[in-house]
C-alpha positions in Angstrom: 206.5 151.4 142.9 205.2 154.1 140.5 206.7 154.3 137.2 208.6 157.3 136.1 206.0 158.1 133.4 203.1 158.2 136.1 205.2 160.5 138.2 205.9 162.7 135.3 202.3 162.9 134.3 201.2 163.6 137.9 203.7 166.6 138.1 202.4 167.8 134.8 198.8 167.7 136.1 199.8 169.7 139.2 201.3 172.3 137.1 198.3 172.6 134.8 196.2 172.7 137.9 198.1 175.9 138.9 197.7 177.5 135.5 194.0 176.7 135.4 193.6 178.1 138.9 195.3 181.3 137.9 193.1 181.6 134.7 190.0 181.3 137.0 191.3 184.1 139.5 188.9 187.1 139.5 190.7 189.3 137.0 193.4 187.2 135.5 191.8 186.8 132.0 189.8 190.1 132.0 193.1 191.9 132.5 194.7 190.5 129.3 195.0 192.4 126.2 193.6 191.1 122.9 197.1 189.8 121.9 197.5 188.1 125.3 194.0 186.4 124.9 195.2 184.9 121.6 198.5 183.8 123.1 196.7 182.2 126.1 194.5 180.3 123.8 197.5 179.2 121.6 199.3 177.9 124.7 196.2 176.3 126.1 195.8 174.6 122.8 199.3 173.3 122.8 198.9 171.9 126.3 195.5 170.3 125.2 197.2 168.5 122.2 200.1 167.3 124.3 197.8 165.8 126.8 195.6 164.3 124.0 198.7 162.7 122.6 199.4 161.0 126.0 195.8 159.9 126.2 195.9 158.4 122.7 199.1 156.5 123.2 197.9 155.0 126.4 194.4 154.1 125.0 196.4 152.5 122.1 198.2 150.3 124.7 194.9 149.4 126.6 193.3 148.5 123.3 196.2 146.2 122.3 195.8 144.4 125.8 192.1 143.8 125.1 192.6 142.2 121.7 192.8 138.7 123.4 190.1 137.4 125.4 191.9 136.4 128.5 193.9 139.4 128.9 190.9 141.6 128.2 188.8 139.9 130.7 191.6 140.5 133.3 191.9 144.2 132.5 188.1 144.8 132.5 187.2 142.7 135.6 190.1 144.3 137.6 188.4 147.7 137.1 184.8 146.5 137.2 184.2 147.3 133.5 182.6 145.2 130.6 184.6 146.7 127.8 187.3 149.2 126.7 184.8 152.0 126.3 183.3 151.5 129.7 186.9 151.5 131.1 187.8 154.7 129.4 184.5 156.5 130.6 185.0 155.2 134.1 188.7 156.2 134.5 188.7 159.6 132.6 185.2 160.7 133.2 184.3 161.2 129.6 181.1 160.4 127.7 181.0 157.4 125.2 181.6 159.7 122.2 185.1 160.9 123.2 186.0 157.5 124.4 185.2 156.0 120.9 187.1 158.8 119.2 190.1 158.0 121.3 189.9 154.4 120.3 189.7 155.3 116.6 192.6 157.7 116.8 194.7 155.3 118.8 194.2 152.5 116.0 195.8 154.7 113.4 199.0 155.6 115.3 199.8 153.0 118.1 202.7 150.9 117.3 202.1 147.2 118.0 204.6 144.5 118.8 205.3 141.5 116.6 203.8 138.5 118.3 206.7 136.2 117.5 209.7 138.6 117.9 208.4 141.3 120.3 209.7 143.9 117.7 208.0 147.3 117.7 206.1 147.5 114.3 205.5 150.7 112.4 202.1 152.5 113.1 199.6 152.6 110.2 200.3 156.4 110.0 203.9 156.9 111.3 204.3 160.5 110.2 201.0 161.5 111.8 202.2 159.5 114.9 205.3 161.7 115.0 203.0 164.9 114.6 200.9 163.6 117.7 204.0 163.1 119.7 205.3 166.5 118.9 202.0 168.2 119.9 201.4 169.4 116.3 198.0 167.7 116.2 195.3 166.4 118.7 192.5 164.1 118.4 190.5 166.2 115.9 193.4 166.9 113.6 194.5 163.2 113.7 191.0 161.8 112.9 190.6 164.5 110.1 193.7 163.6 108.5 193.5 159.8 108.8 189.8 159.2 108.5 189.5 159.6 104.7 192.7 157.4 104.1 191.7 154.5 106.4 189.4 152.9 103.7 191.8 153.8 100.9 194.6 151.9 102.7 193.2 148.6 101.8 193.3 149.3 98.0 196.6 151.1 97.5 200.3 150.2 97.8 202.0 150.9 101.1 204.6 153.3 99.6 201.9 155.6 98.0 200.1 155.5 101.4 203.1 156.5 103.4 203.8 159.3 100.9 200.2 160.7 101.6 200.9 160.2 105.4 204.1 162.2 105.3 202.6 165.0 103.1 199.6 165.3 105.5 202.0 165.5 108.4 203.9 168.3 106.7 200.7 170.2 106.1 199.8 169.8 109.8 203.3 171.2 110.7 203.0 174.2 108.2 205.8 172.7 106.2 203.6 171.7 103.2 204.7 172.5 99.5 202.3 175.6 99.5 203.9 177.2 102.4 200.7 177.7 104.4 200.8 177.9 108.1 199.9 174.8 110.3 196.6 173.4 109.2 193.6 173.1 111.5 191.6 170.0 111.5 189.1 171.1 108.8 191.9 171.9 106.3 193.6 168.6 107.1 190.3 166.8 106.3 190.3 168.6 102.9 193.8 167.7 102.1 193.2 164.0 103.3 190.1 163.7 101.1 192.0 164.9 98.1 194.8 162.3 98.8 192.1 159.5 99.3 190.6 160.4 96.0 194.0 160.5 94.2 195.2 157.2 95.8 191.8 155.4 95.3 
């Protein structure tokens, strides 16, 4: 029996197929005004971020299942792969680079379960996880915002770290203290680097 999530994603893929087919129609894009071209890019970017969120969440679950030898061996062997990277490449048809970036991104926002109680634990970057879930950021934005802080996390208290996480998510949403619009990946990296230097 197919899970509801798989059914939902399959239906979404079908709708995206329709949109892409229309975009590639002979004059669909060329007939757009400048403003409509920008709107089409904006909406396509939103779709891309949403899909990347689903990919990262699923990669995080796959990664958690490969942390233990026996379960990892079962997962890999079942799909004829030697490791998680090979599995991602084979299933999603991407190159090693994107697969590695997905794994790095997933580590920052995936919620693990406590071994003893089964309780869902907070992600390393809970506010950025929410931003990913809401389609505010994709892989580029997530890695840009979390990369500079990952090393600093080992040397600062959790409360200060979570403050940085919350503020970076606000900047990504366009809700930062300076009132700027939603930040692109490069600007998020700049803000994250400043936070890392302050915390470290």
